PQR file of N, CA, C, O and H, with PARSE charges and radii, in Angstrom:
ATOM      1  N   LEU A   1       0.838  -1.186   0.000 -0.4000 1.5000
ATOM      2  CA  LEU A   1       0.000   0.000   0.000 -0.0000 2.0000
ATOM      3  C   LEU A   1       0.876   1.239   0.000  0.5500 1.7000
ATOM      4  O   LEU A   1       1.946   1.252   0.608 -0.5500 1.4000
ATOM      5  N   ALA A   2       0.430   2.251  -0.665 -0.4000 1.5000
ATOM      6  CA  ALA A   2       1.164   3.506  -0.689 -0.0000 2.0000
ATOM      7  C   ALA A   2       0.176   4.655  -0.834  0.5500 1.7000
ATOM      8  O   ALA A   2      -0.825   4.544  -1.541 -0.5500 1.4000
ATOM      9  H   ALA A   2      -0.440   2.240  -1.159  0.4000 1.0000
ATOM     10  N   ASP A   3       0.465   5.736  -0.171 -0.4000 1.5000
ATOM     11  CA  ASP A   3      -0.313   6.959  -0.322 -0.0000 2.0000
ATOM     12  C   ASP A   3       0.669   8.112  -0.201  0.5500 1.7000
ATOM     13  O   ASP A   3       1.397   8.209   0.787 -0.5500 1.4000
ATOM     14  H   ASP A   3       1.278   5.827   0.403  0.4000 1.0000
ATOM     15  N   TYR A   4       0.692   8.973  -1.185 -0.4000 1.5000
ATOM     16  CA  TYR A   4       1.647  10.069  -1.182 -0.0000 2.0000
ATOM     17  C   TYR A   4       1.182  11.153  -2.138  0.5500 1.7000
ATOM     18  O   TYR A   4       0.267  10.950  -2.937 -0.5500 1.4000
ATOM     19  H   TYR A   4       0.100   8.894  -1.987  0.4000 1.0000
ATOM     20  N   TYR A   5       1.819  12.290  -2.042 -0.4000 1.5000
ATOM     21  CA  TYR A   5       1.632  13.329  -3.046 -0.0000 2.0000
ATOM     22  C   TYR A   5       2.979  13.964  -3.345  0.5500 1.7000
ATOM     23  O   TYR A   5       3.894  13.941  -2.521 -0.5500 1.4000
ATOM     24  H   TYR A   5       2.562  12.455  -1.393  0.4000 1.0000
ATOM     25  N   VAL A   6       3.079  14.522  -4.517 -0.4000 1.5000
ATOM     26  CA  VAL A   6       4.286  15.221  -4.949 -0.0000 2.0000
ATOM     27  C   VAL A   6       3.885  16.655  -5.261  0.5500 1.7000
ATOM     28  O   VAL A   6       2.894  16.900  -5.949 -0.5500 1.4000
ATOM     29  H   VAL A   6       2.336  14.541  -5.186  0.4000 1.0000
ATOM     30  N   ASP A   7       4.661  17.589  -4.753 -0.4000 1.5000
ATOM     31  CA  ASP A   7       4.405  19.003  -4.969 -0.0000 2.0000
ATOM     32  C   ASP A   7       5.636  19.623  -5.626  0.5500 1.7000
ATOM     33  O   ASP A   7       6.756  19.460  -5.140 -0.5500 1.4000
ATOM     34  H   ASP A   7       5.467  17.390  -4.194  0.4000 1.0000
ATOM     35  N   ILE A   8       5.426  20.322  -6.714 -0.4000 1.5000
ATOM     36  CA  ILE A   8       6.523  20.999  -7.414 -0.0000 2.0000
ATOM     37  C   ILE A   8       6.170  22.477  -7.524  0.5500 1.7000
ATOM     38  O   ILE A   8       5.089  22.844  -7.983 -0.5500 1.4000
ATOM     39  H   ILE A   8       4.516  20.454  -7.109  0.4000 1.0000
ATOM     40  N   ALA A   9       7.097  23.304  -7.095 -0.4000 1.5000
ATOM     41  CA  ALA A   9       6.877  24.747  -7.164 -0.0000 2.0000
ATOM     42  C   ALA A   9       8.114  25.407  -7.754  0.5500 1.7000
ATOM     43  O   ALA A   9       9.239  24.959  -7.534 -0.5500 1.4000
ATOM     44  H   ALA A   9       7.975  23.006  -6.721  0.4000 1.0000
ATOM     45  N   TYR A  10       7.893  26.463  -8.497 -0.4000 1.5000
ATOM     46  CA  TYR A  10       9.030  27.206  -9.029 -0.0000 2.0000
ATOM     47  C   TYR A  10       8.673  28.684  -9.124  0.5500 1.7000
ATOM     48  O   TYR A  10       7.503  29.061  -9.189 -0.5500 1.4000
ATOM     49  H   TYR A  10       6.979  26.827  -8.676  0.4000 1.0000
ATOM     50  N   SER A  11       9.697  29.491  -9.129 -0.4000 1.5000
ATOM     51  CA  SER A  11       9.526  30.916  -9.363 -0.0000 2.0000
ATOM     52  C   SER A  11      10.734  31.411 -10.142  0.5500 1.7000
ATOM     53  O   SER A  11      11.832  30.863 -10.042 -0.5500 1.4000
ATOM     54  H   SER A  11      10.647  29.184  -9.076  0.4000 1.0000
ATOM     55  N   THR A  12      10.509  32.439 -10.903 -0.4000 1.5000
ATOM     56  CA  THR A  12      11.587  32.960 -11.715 -0.0000 2.0000
ATOM     57  C   THR A  12      11.479  34.478 -11.832  0.5500 1.7000
ATOM     58  O   THR A  12      10.389  35.049 -11.877 -0.5500 1.4000
ATOM     59  H   THR A  12       9.618  32.885 -10.984  0.4000 1.0000
ATOM     60  N   THR A  13      12.635  35.097 -11.877 -0.4000 1.5000
ATOM     61  CA  THR A  13      12.737  36.526 -12.160 -0.0000 2.0000
ATOM     62  C   THR A  13      13.801  36.684 -13.237  0.5500 1.7000
ATOM     63  O   THR A  13      14.303  35.692 -13.766 -0.5500 1.4000
ATOM     64  H   THR A  13      13.520  34.633 -11.840  0.4000 1.0000
ATOM     65  N   GLU A  14      14.138  37.896 -13.556 -0.4000 1.5000
ATOM     66  CA  GLU A  14      15.169  38.119 -14.566 -0.0000 2.0000
ATOM     67  C   GLU A  14      16.523  37.570 -14.138  0.5500 1.7000
ATOM     68  O   GLU A  14      17.341  37.211 -14.986 -0.5500 1.4000
ATOM     69  H   GLU A  14      13.729  38.702 -13.126  0.4000 1.0000
ATOM     70  N   THR A  15      16.771  37.499 -12.824 -0.4000 1.5000
ATOM     71  CA  THR A  15      18.102  37.106 -12.341 -0.0000 2.0000
ATOM     72  C   THR A  15      18.099  35.881 -11.443  0.5500 1.7000
ATOM     73  O   THR A  15      19.162  35.472 -10.977 -0.5500 1.4000
ATOM     74  H   THR A  15      16.107  37.790 -12.135  0.4000 1.0000
ATOM     75  N   GLN A  16      16.942  35.279 -11.181 -0.4000 1.5000
ATOM     76  CA  GLN A  16      16.909  34.149 -10.252 -0.0000 2.0000
ATOM     77  C   GLN A  16      15.870  33.124 -10.674  0.5500 1.7000
ATOM     78  O   GLN A  16      14.808  33.462 -11.197 -0.5500 1.4000
ATOM     79  H   GLN A  16      16.078  35.611 -11.560  0.4000 1.0000
ATOM     80  N   LEU A  17      16.209  31.849 -10.429 -0.4000 1.5000
ATOM     81  CA  LEU A  17      15.292  30.734 -10.634 -0.0000 2.0000
ATOM     82  C   LEU A  17      15.300  29.887  -9.374  0.5500 1.7000
ATOM     83  O   LEU A  17      16.364  29.514  -8.882 -0.5500 1.4000
ATOM     84  H   LEU A  17      17.072  31.575 -10.005  0.4000 1.0000
ATOM     85  N   SER A  18      14.119  29.580  -8.849 -0.4000 1.5000
ATOM     86  CA  SER A  18      13.991  28.719  -7.674 -0.0000 2.0000
ATOM     87  C   SER A  18      13.055  27.563  -8.012  0.5500 1.7000
ATOM     88  O   SER A  18      11.996  27.764  -8.606 -0.5500 1.4000
ATOM     89  H   SER A  18      13.254  29.883  -9.250  0.4000 1.0000
ATOM     90  N   VAL A  19      13.457  26.349  -7.628 -0.4000 1.5000
ATOM     91  CA  VAL A  19      12.636  25.158  -7.839 -0.0000 2.0000
ATOM     92  C   VAL A  19      12.644  24.354  -6.553  0.5500 1.7000
ATOM     93  O   VAL A  19      13.702  24.105  -5.974 -0.5500 1.4000
ATOM     94  H   VAL A  19      14.318  26.186  -7.146  0.4000 1.0000
ATOM     95  N   ASP A  20      11.456  23.944  -6.104 -0.4000 1.5000
ATOM     96  CA  ASP A  20      11.312  23.096  -4.921 -0.0000 2.0000
ATOM     97  C   ASP A  20      10.435  21.903  -5.274  0.5500 1.7000
ATOM     98  O   ASP A  20       9.390  22.056  -5.905 -0.5500 1.4000
ATOM     99  H   ASP A  20      10.597  24.146  -6.574  0.4000 1.0000
ATOM    100  N   VAL A  21      10.870  20.711  -4.862 -0.4000 1.5000
ATOM    101  CA  VAL A  21      10.121  19.479  -5.087 -0.0000 2.0000
ATOM    102  C   VAL A  21       9.990  18.776  -3.740  0.5500 1.7000
ATOM    103  O   VAL A  21      10.976  18.610  -3.022 -0.5500 1.4000
ATOM    104  H   VAL A  21      11.720  20.587  -4.349  0.4000 1.0000
ATOM    105  N   SER A  22       8.772  18.365  -3.402 -0.4000 1.5000
ATOM    106  CA  SER A  22       8.578  17.651  -2.140 -0.0000 2.0000
ATOM    107  C   SER A  22       7.592  16.510  -2.335  0.5500 1.7000
ATOM    108  O   SER A  22       6.743  16.541  -3.227 -0.5500 1.4000
ATOM    109  H   SER A  22       7.971  18.500  -3.986  0.4000 1.0000
ATOM    110  N   SER A  23       7.725  15.504  -1.482 -0.4000 1.5000
ATOM    111  CA  SER A  23       6.826  14.364  -1.480 -0.0000 2.0000
ATOM    112  C   SER A  23       6.589  13.950  -0.031  0.5500 1.7000
ATOM    113  O   SER A  23       7.527  13.819   0.756 -0.5500 1.4000
ATOM    114  H   SER A  23       8.414  15.479  -0.758  0.4000 1.0000
ATOM    115  N   VAL A  24       5.330  13.748   0.301 -0.4000 1.5000
ATOM    116  CA  VAL A  24       4.939  13.343   1.657 -0.0000 2.0000
ATOM    117  C   VAL A  24       3.982  12.166   1.531  0.5500 1.7000
ATOM    118  O   VAL A  24       3.095  12.167   0.678 -0.5500 1.4000
ATOM    119  H   VAL A  24       4.568  13.854  -0.337  0.4000 1.0000
ATOM    120  N   GLY A  25       4.166  11.160   2.386 -0.4000 1.5000
ATOM    121  CA  GLY A  25       3.256  10.030   2.342 -0.0000 2.0000
ATOM    122  C   GLY A  25       3.748   8.858   3.157  0.5500 1.7000
ATOM    123  O   GLY A  25       4.507   9.016   4.113 -0.5500 1.4000
ATOM    124  H   GLY A  25       4.887  11.160   3.079  0.4000 1.0000
ATOM    125  N   TYR A  26       3.297   7.657   2.755 -0.4000 1.5000
ATOM    126  CA  TYR A  26       3.723   6.454   3.456 -0.0000 2.0000
ATOM    127  C   TYR A  26       3.733   5.257   2.515  0.5500 1.7000
ATOM    128  O   TYR A  26       3.085   5.252   1.468 -0.5500 1.4000
ATOM    129  H   TYR A  26       2.680   7.529   1.979  0.4000 1.0000
ATOM    130  N   LEU A  27       4.486   4.251   2.919 -0.4000 1.5000
ATOM    131  CA  LEU A  27       4.500   2.937   2.282 -0.0000 2.0000
ATOM    132  C   LEU A  27       4.170   1.919   3.359  0.5500 1.7000
ATOM    133  O   LEU A  27       4.635   2.043   4.492 -0.5500 1.4000
ATOM    134  H   LEU A  27       5.012   4.255   3.769  0.4000 1.0000
ATOM    135  N   SER A  28       3.374   0.917   3.021 -0.4000 1.5000
ATOM    136  CA  SER A  28       2.980  -0.072   4.017 -0.0000 2.0000
ATOM    137  C   SER A  28       2.918  -1.457   3.388  0.5500 1.7000
ATOM    138  O   SER A  28       2.575  -1.613   2.216 -0.5500 1.4000
ATOM    139  H   SER A  28       2.996   0.817   2.101  0.4000 1.0000
ATOM    140  N   ASN A  29       3.256  -2.458   4.194 -0.4000 1.5000
ATOM    141  CA  ASN A  29       3.098  -3.847   3.754 -0.0000 2.0000
ATOM    142  C   ASN A  29       1.872  -4.486   4.395  0.5500 1.7000
ATOM    143  O   ASN A  29       1.694  -5.702   4.325 -0.5500 1.4000
ATOM    144  H   ASN A  29       3.535  -2.332   5.146  0.4000 1.0000
ATOM    145  N   GLY A  30       1.034  -3.671   5.015 -0.4000 1.5000
ATOM    146  CA  GLY A  30      -0.153  -4.172   5.695 -0.0000 2.0000
ATOM    147  C   GLY A  30       0.060  -4.353   7.183  0.5500 1.7000
ATOM    148  O   GLY A  30      -0.906  -4.398   7.944 -0.5500 1.4000
ATOM    149  H   GLY A  30       1.179  -2.683   5.072  0.4000 1.0000
ATOM    150  N   THR A  31       1.304  -4.456   7.610 -0.4000 1.5000
ATOM    151  CA  THR A  31       1.654  -4.601   9.023 -0.0000 2.0000
ATOM    152  C   THR A  31       2.443  -3.396   9.507  0.5500 1.7000
ATOM    153  O   THR A  31       2.092  -2.777  10.512 -0.5500 1.4000
ATOM    154  H   THR A  31       2.089  -4.419   6.992  0.4000 1.0000
ATOM    155  N   ASP A  32       3.494  -3.071   8.800 -0.4000 1.5000
ATOM    156  CA  ASP A  32       4.367  -1.950   9.162 -0.0000 2.0000
ATOM    157  C   ASP A  32       4.150  -0.801   8.179  0.5500 1.7000
ATOM    158  O   ASP A  32       3.837  -1.013   7.008 -0.5500 1.4000
ATOM    159  H   ASP A  32       3.779  -3.574   7.984  0.4000 1.0000
ATOM    160  N   GLN A  33       4.324   0.406   8.678 -0.4000 1.5000
ATOM    161  CA  GLN A  33       4.148   1.583   7.835 -0.0000 2.0000
ATOM    162  C   GLN A  33       5.342   2.506   7.963  0.5500 1.7000
ATOM    163  O   GLN A  33       5.732   2.873   9.072 -0.5500 1.4000
ATOM    164  H   GLN A  33       4.579   0.579   9.630  0.4000 1.0000
ATOM    165  N   LEU A  34       5.928   2.886   6.834 -0.4000 1.5000
ATOM    166  CA  LEU A  34       7.033   3.825   6.787 -0.0000 2.0000
ATOM    167  C   LEU A  34       6.496   5.164   6.295  0.5500 1.7000
ATOM    168  O   LEU A  34       6.039   5.280   5.158 -0.5500 1.4000
ATOM    169  H   LEU A  34       5.612   2.589   5.933  0.4000 1.0000
ATOM    170  N   ASN A  35       6.556   6.177   7.164 -0.4000 1.5000
ATOM    171  CA  ASN A  35       6.129   7.520   6.800 -0.0000 2.0000
ATOM    172  C   ASN A  35       7.334   8.297   6.280  0.5500 1.7000
ATOM    173  O   ASN A  35       8.441   8.152   6.797 -0.5500 1.4000
ATOM    174  H   ASN A  35       6.928   6.083   8.088  0.4000 1.0000
ATOM    175  N   PHE A  36       7.117   9.118   5.259 -0.4000 1.5000
ATOM    176  CA  PHE A  36       8.230   9.893   4.713 -0.0000 2.0000
ATOM    177  C   PHE A  36       7.802  11.312   4.377  0.5500 1.7000
ATOM    178  O   PHE A  36       6.646  11.583   4.052 -0.5500 1.4000
ATOM    179  H   PHE A  36       6.217   9.236   4.839  0.4000 1.0000
ATOM    180  N   ASP A  37       8.773  12.200   4.467 -0.4000 1.5000
ATOM    181  CA  ASP A  37       8.620  13.611   4.105 -0.0000 2.0000
ATOM    182  C   ASP A  37       9.955  14.016   3.470  0.5500 1.7000
ATOM    183  O   ASP A  37      10.954  14.197   4.168 -0.5500 1.4000
ATOM    184  H   ASP A  37       9.712  11.980   4.731  0.4000 1.0000
ATOM    185  N   LEU A  38       9.960  14.153   2.164 -0.4000 1.5000
ATOM    186  CA  LEU A  38      11.188  14.387   1.416 -0.0000 2.0000
ATOM    187  C   LEU A  38      11.060  15.692   0.632  0.5500 1.7000
ATOM    188  O   LEU A  38      10.051  15.920  -0.035 -0.5500 1.4000
ATOM    189  H   LEU A  38       9.149  14.007   1.598  0.4000 1.0000
ATOM    190  N   SER A  39      12.070  16.539   0.711 -0.4000 1.5000
ATOM    191  CA  SER A  39      12.041  17.763  -0.098 -0.0000 2.0000
ATOM    192  C   SER A  39      13.453  18.169  -0.482  0.5500 1.7000
ATOM    193  O   SER A  39      14.415  17.931   0.248 -0.5500 1.4000
ATOM    194  H   SER A  39      12.890  16.353   1.254  0.4000 1.0000
ATOM    195  N   GLN A  40      13.544  18.780  -1.634 -0.4000 1.5000
ATOM    196  CA  GLN A  40      14.805  19.350  -2.069 -0.0000 2.0000
ATOM    197  C   GLN A  40      14.516  20.527  -2.980  0.5500 1.7000
ATOM    198  O   GLN A  40      13.456  20.627  -3.597 -0.5500 1.4000
ATOM    199  H   GLN A  40      12.763  18.974  -2.227  0.4000 1.0000
ATOM    200  N   GLY A  41      15.488  21.405  -3.042 -0.4000 1.5000
ATOM    201  CA  GLY A  41      15.303  22.604  -3.837 -0.0000 2.0000
ATOM    202  C   GLY A  41      16.616  23.136  -4.359  0.5500 1.7000
ATOM    203  O   GLY A  41      17.696  22.729  -3.930 -0.5500 1.4000
ATOM    204  H   GLY A  41      16.350  21.323  -2.541  0.4000 1.0000
ATOM    205  N   VAL A  42      16.496  24.049  -5.290 -0.4000 1.5000
ATOM    206  CA  VAL A  42      17.660  24.722  -5.846 -0.0000 2.0000
ATOM    207  C   VAL A  42      17.285  26.173  -6.122  0.5500 1.7000
ATOM    208  O   VAL A  42      16.204  26.463  -6.636 -0.5500 1.4000
ATOM    209  H   VAL A  42      15.619  24.380  -5.639  0.4000 1.0000
ATOM    210  N   ASP A  43      18.187  27.070  -5.775 -0.4000 1.5000
ATOM    211  CA  ASP A  43      18.066  28.486  -6.088 -0.0000 2.0000
ATOM    212  C   ASP A  43      19.258  28.862  -6.957  0.5500 1.7000
ATOM    213  O   ASP A  43      20.409  28.683  -6.557 -0.5500 1.4000
ATOM    214  H   ASP A  43      19.065  26.835  -5.357  0.4000 1.0000
ATOM    215  N   LEU A  44      18.981  29.379  -8.135 -0.4000 1.5000
ATOM    216  CA  LEU A  44      20.037  29.742  -9.083 -0.0000 2.0000
ATOM    217  C   LEU A  44      19.992  31.241  -9.349  0.5500 1.7000
ATOM    218  O   LEU A  44      18.934  31.810  -9.617 -0.5500 1.4000
ATOM    219  H   LEU A  44      18.046  29.524  -8.460  0.4000 1.0000
ATOM    220  N   THR A  45      21.151  31.860  -9.270 -0.4000 1.5000
ATOM    221  CA  THR A  45      21.302  33.247  -9.699 -0.0000 2.0000
ATOM    222  C   THR A  45      22.412  33.278 -10.741  0.5500 1.7000
ATOM    223  O   THR A  45      22.953  32.237 -11.114 -0.5500 1.4000
ATOM    224  H   THR A  45      22.010  31.397  -9.052  0.4000 1.0000
ATOM    225  N   GLU A  46      22.740  34.453 -11.198 -0.4000 1.5000
ATOM    226  CA  GLU A  46      23.806  34.570 -12.193 -0.0000 2.0000
ATOM    227  C   GLU A  46      25.158  34.132 -11.652  0.5500 1.7000
ATOM    228  O   GLU A  46      26.033  33.735 -12.422 -0.5500 1.4000
ATOM    229  H   GLU A  46      22.300  35.298 -10.895  0.4000 1.0000
ATOM    230  N   THR A  47      25.343  34.197 -10.328 -0.4000 1.5000
ATOM    231  CA  THR A  47      26.654  33.907  -9.738 -0.0000 2.0000
ATOM    232  C   THR A  47      26.650  32.782  -8.707  0.5500 1.7000
ATOM    233  O   THR A  47      27.713  32.415  -8.207 -0.5500 1.4000
ATOM    234  H   THR A  47      24.633  34.519  -9.702  0.4000 1.0000
ATOM    235  N   GLU A  48      25.495  32.230  -8.379 -0.4000 1.5000
ATOM    236  CA  GLU A  48      25.439  31.287  -7.259 -0.0000 2.0000
ATOM    237  C   GLU A  48      24.385  30.211  -7.492  0.5500 1.7000
ATOM    238  O   GLU A  48      23.359  30.445  -8.132 -0.5500 1.4000
ATOM    239  H   GLU A  48      24.632  32.528  -8.786  0.4000 1.0000
ATOM    240  N   MET A  49      24.667  29.017  -6.950 -0.4000 1.5000
ATOM    241  CA  MET A  49      23.698  27.932  -6.925 -0.0000 2.0000
ATOM    242  C   MET A  49      23.641  27.388  -5.501  0.5500 1.7000
ATOM    243  O   MET A  49      24.667  27.001  -4.942 -0.5500 1.4000
ATOM    244  H   MET A  49      25.500  28.827  -6.430  0.4000 1.0000
ATOM    245  N   VAL A  50      22.454  27.356  -4.918 -0.4000 1.5000
ATOM    246  CA  VAL A  50      22.269  26.853  -3.559 -0.0000 2.0000
ATOM    247  C   VAL A  50      21.310  25.665  -3.615  0.5500 1.7000
ATOM    248  O   VAL A  50      20.177  25.792  -4.080 -0.5500 1.4000
ATOM    249  H   VAL A  50      21.620  27.670  -5.372  0.4000 1.0000
ATOM    250  N   LEU A  51      21.775  24.509  -3.136 -0.4000 1.5000
ATOM    251  CA  LEU A  51      20.955  23.308  -3.058 -0.0000 2.0000
ATOM    252  C   LEU A  51      20.502  23.103  -1.618  0.5500 1.7000
ATOM    253  O   LEU A  51      21.287  23.292  -0.689 -0.5500 1.4000
ATOM    254  H   LEU A  51      22.695  24.405  -2.759  0.4000 1.0000
ATOM    255  N   THR A  52      19.245  22.718  -1.425 -0.4000 1.5000
ATOM    256  CA  THR A  52      18.738  22.392  -0.099 -0.0000 2.0000
ATOM    257  C   THR A  52      18.109  20.997  -0.139  0.5500 1.7000
ATOM    258  O   THR A  52      17.488  20.607  -1.128 -0.5500 1.4000
ATOM    259  H   THR A  52      18.608  22.564  -2.180  0.4000 1.0000
ATOM    260  N   GLN A  53      18.282  20.263   0.952 -0.4000 1.5000
ATOM    261  CA  GLN A  53      17.705  18.936   1.080 -0.0000 2.0000
ATOM    262  C   GLN A  53      17.181  18.774   2.503  0.5500 1.7000
ATOM    263  O   GLN A  53      17.825  19.186   3.467 -0.5500 1.4000
ATOM    264  H   GLN A  53      18.786  20.580   1.755  0.4000 1.0000
ATOM    265  N   ASP A  54      16.013  18.172   2.614 -0.4000 1.5000
ATOM    266  CA  ASP A  54      15.411  17.909   3.920 -0.0000 2.0000
ATOM    267  C   ASP A  54      14.622  16.612   3.804  0.5500 1.7000
ATOM    268  O   ASP A  54      13.546  16.580   3.207 -0.5500 1.4000
ATOM    269  H   ASP A  54      15.490  17.837   1.830  0.4000 1.0000
ATOM    270  N   TYR A  55      15.164  15.543   4.378 -0.4000 1.5000
ATOM    271  CA  TYR A  55      14.556  14.223   4.279 -0.0000 2.0000
ATOM    272  C   TYR A  55      14.281  13.684   5.683  0.5500 1.7000
ATOM    273  O   TYR A  55      15.117  13.807   6.577 -0.5500 1.4000
ATOM    274  H   TYR A  55      16.038  15.568   4.863  0.4000 1.0000
ATOM    275  N   SER A  56      13.115  13.092   5.867 -0.4000 1.5000
ATOM    276  CA  SER A  56      12.847  12.367   7.113 -0.0000 2.0000
ATOM    277  C   SER A  56      11.957  11.162   6.809  0.5500 1.7000
ATOM    278  O   SER A  56      11.040  11.224   5.991 -0.5500 1.4000
ATOM    279  H   SER A  56      12.435  12.992   5.140  0.4000 1.0000
ATOM    280  N   MET A  57      12.266  10.064   7.499 -0.4000 1.5000
ATOM    281  CA  MET A  57      11.498   8.834   7.367 -0.0000 2.0000
ATOM    282  C   MET A  57      11.410   8.195   8.748  0.5500 1.7000
ATOM    283  O   MET A  57      12.360   8.245   9.529 -0.5500 1.4000
ATOM    284  H   MET A  57      13.011  10.013   8.164  0.4000 1.0000
ATOM    285  N   GLY A  58      10.273   7.603   9.038 -0.4000 1.5000
ATOM    286  CA  GLY A  58      10.110   6.950  10.321 -0.0000 2.0000
ATOM    287  C   GLY A  58       9.143   5.791  10.250  0.5500 1.7000
ATOM    288  O   GLY A  58       8.167   5.826   9.501 -0.5500 1.4000
ATOM    289  H   GLY A  58       9.500   7.562   8.404  0.4000 1.0000
ATOM    290  N   LEU A  59       9.416   4.768  11.030 -0.4000 1.5000
ATOM    291  CA  LEU A  59       8.553   3.599  11.122 -0.0000 2.0000
ATOM    292  C   LEU A  59       7.468   3.897  12.154  0.5500 1.7000
ATOM    293  O   LEU A  59       7.758   4.064  13.338 -0.5500 1.4000
ATOM    294  H   LEU A  59      10.209   4.739  11.639  0.4000 1.0000
ATOM    295  N   GLU A  60       6.224   3.963  11.700 -0.4000 1.5000
ATOM    296  CA  GLU A  60       5.115   4.363  12.569 -0.0000 2.0000
ATOM    297  C   GLU A  60       4.978   3.428  13.768  0.5500 1.7000
ATOM    298  O   GLU A  60       5.111   2.210  13.646 -0.5500 1.4000
ATOM    299  H   GLU A  60       5.988   3.828  10.738  0.4000 1.0000
ATOM    300  N   GLY A  61       4.709   4.025  14.928 -0.4000 1.5000
ATOM    301  CA  GLY A  61       4.528   3.257  16.150 -0.0000 2.0000
ATOM    302  C   GLY A  61       5.818   2.892  16.849  0.5500 1.7000
ATOM    303  O   GLY A  61       5.802   2.163  17.841 -0.5500 1.4000
ATOM    304  H   GLY A  61       4.600   5.014  15.027  0.4000 1.0000
ATOM    305  N   THR A  62       6.941   3.390  16.343 -0.4000 1.5000
ATOM    306  CA  THR A  62       8.240   3.094  16.958 -0.0000 2.0000
ATOM    307  C   THR A  62       9.041   4.392  17.073  0.5500 1.7000
ATOM    308  O   THR A  62       8.613   5.446  16.601 -0.5500 1.4000
ATOM    309  H   THR A  62       6.955   3.981  15.537  0.4000 1.0000
ATOM    310  N   ASP A  63      10.185   4.296  17.696 -0.4000 1.5000
ATOM    311  CA  ASP A  63      11.122   5.417  17.750 -0.0000 2.0000
ATOM    312  C   ASP A  63      12.191   5.299  16.672  0.5500 1.7000
ATOM    313  O   ASP A  63      13.221   5.969  16.744 -0.5500 1.4000
ATOM    314  H   ASP A  63      10.532   3.440  18.079  0.4000 1.0000
ATOM    315  N   ILE A  64      11.954   4.456  15.678 -0.4000 1.5000
ATOM    316  CA  ILE A  64      12.930   4.235  14.612 -0.0000 2.0000
ATOM    317  C   ILE A  64      12.673   5.230  13.489  0.5500 1.7000
ATOM    318  O   ILE A  64      11.572   5.296  12.942 -0.5500 1.4000
ATOM    319  H   ILE A  64      11.117   3.912  15.620  0.4000 1.0000
ATOM    320  N   GLY A  65      13.691   5.994  13.157 -0.4000 1.5000
ATOM    321  CA  GLY A  65      13.560   6.965  12.086 -0.0000 2.0000
ATOM    322  C   GLY A  65      14.909   7.536  11.712  0.5500 1.7000
ATOM    323  O   GLY A  65      15.912   7.309  12.390 -0.5500 1.4000
ATOM    324  H   GLY A  65      14.585   5.940  13.601  0.4000 1.0000
ATOM    325  N   VAL A  66      14.913   8.274  10.630 -0.4000 1.5000
ATOM    326  CA  VAL A  66      16.133   8.916  10.171 -0.0000 2.0000
ATOM    327  C   VAL A  66      15.757  10.278   9.581  0.5500 1.7000
ATOM    328  O   VAL A  66      14.706  10.432   8.958 -0.5500 1.4000
ATOM    329  H   VAL A  66      14.099   8.457  10.080  0.4000 1.0000
ATOM    330  N   ALA A  67      16.638  11.258   9.791 -0.4000 1.5000
ATOM    331  CA  ALA A  67      16.421  12.599   9.241 -0.0000 2.0000
ATOM    332  C   ALA A  67      17.748  13.103   8.700  0.5500 1.7000
ATOM    333  O   ALA A  67      18.815  12.799   9.233 -0.5500 1.4000
ATOM    334  H   ALA A  67      17.491  11.132  10.297  0.4000 1.0000
ATOM    335  N   TYR A  68      17.654  13.885   7.623 -0.4000 1.5000
ATOM    336  CA  TYR A  68      18.852  14.435   6.986 -0.0000 2.0000
ATOM    337  C   TYR A  68      18.510  15.828   6.463  0.5500 1.7000
ATOM    338  O   TYR A  68      17.485  16.023   5.810 -0.5500 1.4000
ATOM    339  H   TYR A  68      16.787  14.132   7.190  0.4000 1.0000
ATOM    340  N   GLN A  69      19.373  16.782   6.756 -0.4000 1.5000
ATOM    341  CA  GLN A  69      19.216  18.138   6.239 -0.0000 2.0000
ATOM    342  C   GLN A  69      20.554  18.641   5.733  0.5500 1.7000
ATOM    343  O   GLN A  69      21.593  18.418   6.353 -0.5500 1.4000
ATOM    344  H   GLN A  69      20.206  16.623   7.287  0.4000 1.0000
ATOM    345  N   ALA A  70      20.516  19.318   4.607 -0.4000 1.5000
ATOM    346  CA  ALA A  70      21.739  19.916   4.060 -0.0000 2.0000
ATOM    347  C   ALA A  70      21.383  21.182   3.322  0.5500 1.7000
ATOM    348  O   ALA A  70      22.264  21.850   2.781 -0.5500 1.4000
ATOM    349  H   ALA A  70      19.672  19.500   4.103  0.4000 1.0000
TER
END
């Protein structure tokens, strides 16, 4: 079983482009459920590129999980 959504957003000006992609949901085998919240983005200007990442996943009903941000 799986239930999730994907969201994509962007904005642009003469000198900057920003793109963000995120997905939130869960995967399940009928017994265990893994919840996830994943996002990443990029901001581009004429002189700079900035990447962002924010990932978290956790096994529902437990203290087992992992998170990553950069």
